[in-house]
Phi, psi and omega in degrees: 000320184292321175303316176302309183304316186294318185291315178300316178300311178298323179293318186289323184290326174297315177301317183294324178294319179296317182292323177299313182287345177268005171064024180266091188288321181301309186299316185294327181292318177305311182291319176305311178307310181300318181296316177299324178294317175296320180292321173303317187291312182290329173295323175296329184288316190258004175279151183275141182262131181263125180282128184266142185289146175288152176288162180302327181290339180280341184277359179291124195289339182075202182265098183263121180274324185226158179093159181269148179235163178299146184288144182246191183290318181275137171294150180289156185242138179275177184295326181293323179294320179298316182297316183300309181300324179295318181293318180296315176296323185291321185287328175282330168297319180285347177260020176074029178278207184294142176301141179306331186268357179273140178297138179246162185289134178084358175276137178283132186280319185260132181266117177212073181212169179255104189291146178279344179212138177296329178295341177283345181300318188292349179269343187269152170280157181290161171303161189291337186272001180246156174297145180285156178294148171277167176306306182302325185286314179301319181294314185293326175301311182300318184291323179296312178304312177303317178295321176297317179300312181299317178297318180298317179298316180299314181293322175299312184297315179298317184293323178289330178287319178301318183293318173300325177291307177308313185291326178291322175293331183283318179301316180299314177303315182291323177293322179295323183291313181304312174302318181299315182300321180291322179298310178298320183285323189259328185252319190268306187297318175298337180240047192289318177302325186274334187251350190299332184256008180282163190291322182299315184293317185292327178288317175296325178302307179308322185291345190103138185274143177297147185300323185276353168243009181296317181294321177300318179295315181300316178304313184291322178292321181285328179076182181222065175300329177288345179061044181273138182249157171305328179291321178297320182296317180298326179292314181285332177291320180297319178296323178295316174299323176295324177293318176299316181298318178294326179293321182292328187277314187249344182085005180225152174284150178291141182280107177252019175086014181286149181272178182294333179287004180263005191294327183290354183265022178298154184295326180299315185294323180292321178296316180297317179293321179300317184294341182256012180273114177042059185297332177297343187267340178060030182248342187252350177282167184300127185098345184279164189285341183251010187295304190292323176301316184289316179307316179299304180304313180293320180294325180292328178296316181298327172294320182288322183232070180295340177290340178262307184077200178255131173238141181309141184102337178295329180301323177299316185292315183286338174293314181293329175290321176301321175304336188242352183220164174287163187307307184293318183292323179292326173296319185295313181295321176300310186289323179289319180299314177290347178272000173293152186307309184300311186292319180298320175293327174281320184279342169273358176055054178274097194293316179298319186284328176296318177304320182289327174290324181294318180300313184294317174307319182291332182295311178287329177296316174303313187290321181274323186224075180300317184284324169296321176298316172301319181298317182291322182298313174304316187273002183052041176264103179268159186300330182299336185290334182241331185288322185303314179294327179291315184277331178300312185263003187045044175066003183289341176270327192272329185251155169310141185310314184292327178288316182299325174296325181288327175293317181299323181306307188280332174297323175298335179275310186258353177085199185300335179302319184296329180294321185274341171292313175304319174299321179290320174308312180298319186287332176287316182297322182251025179302309179305320180292314187290331179290342177265359186255153176272192182301307190296314185288328175294316179298316178293321182296312184288340172272341177229078185293155177302148178273356183254030179299135179267127183299318186292322178295313182301315180290333171293328178284317176296330182292331178274010179248080176289133184274065183228131170234100191069243182257359183276136172272175181302311182304324181282329178286321181295322182295314179301326171296318180296323182293333181296332184259000187071023179240000000 
């Protein structure tokens, strides 16, 4: 810009000189006037502007809702003081005292404070530079303020009632758990063989086991048909450690006679699956308190059952057992649990037998939920798309951990039948939602169930799912499906 101004100045001077020497007086006057105008213009552009001080009248802050303002003579008032002044004024007005619009002794005329609540503004007079409130406006503001306070009190009361109700339910639940724990420890567990199938015990079982007796009951209910001892676990754990040592040194597992079906039991797959086991808990991942323990149980099992090896999903089952049992007891329960017919069929990936379980499930699905069954049939949504994940992990991956443990409680009581009954209960719980979904959304929903599932609601739905097809029970229907394949 400065270069442009300099060139313009030189051009105008040159023109001015030419016109002066040519004695054209009129033209020179015009150019002289133009030149002076340009100089004034550019001098104004680049000159410094001085800010003039404002008059005292311009410093009046006005009605400022947010931000800090300069301190004044009168100290700021908080919301409590404002409310007290309002109540005092309202009391005087109600007893025939001074009009609310008339100035009272001690009232600040100019409002210059930072209010703690915008609701308090309606109780204040306007600043002196604004028109005063009318009687009607002041009364309306008081009414609005009273309504706001009343609504706030209602919300606080409602929230307090909700918290009291939650606290009452929590105390009730804790008392129920404490009472049940006494019954289990003093009456049931010492007489397990005689009482496990009584009506009283089955009803307590359905309500959920107390956490501190859960592991013991699971161990007794699962049993130990394989006759595994803690010493046997130590032997297979030593073999697993030897394989890991060989793997870390040579990059290959030691040749211990494992078949090709044992390829999935590689160290990398176990490590990968452990890192994905209950990640929100941060206890099974590397560096967590249960990482090595879970690794040991899974490694020992791959040496104990090389014909099965390691299959994805086993880590969730082992993790739930580790949370409720000691290391050796968790391995014993784990090995016996996976030796059950249903789990063995799935973890051996016996496709024919798995299809027969799915077919038996569909029989009871159609019997109990015909509308949803037909909807799934039209959408071509088959049970294998959602049941595999549920059965492989015994719902420990699909449901919240506390809900999954309660499912495990009754599963240990009723066996494989309850796994499929739980599946029907989940479908019943979300039947209205699933009826509005197509194939893709239904499959996604069932593989990623909501995290806020309430156990009482779920078990209420499970209770409405009798595993009866005519006069046939689950065992009869399942056996008939298996006989057709000779298994």
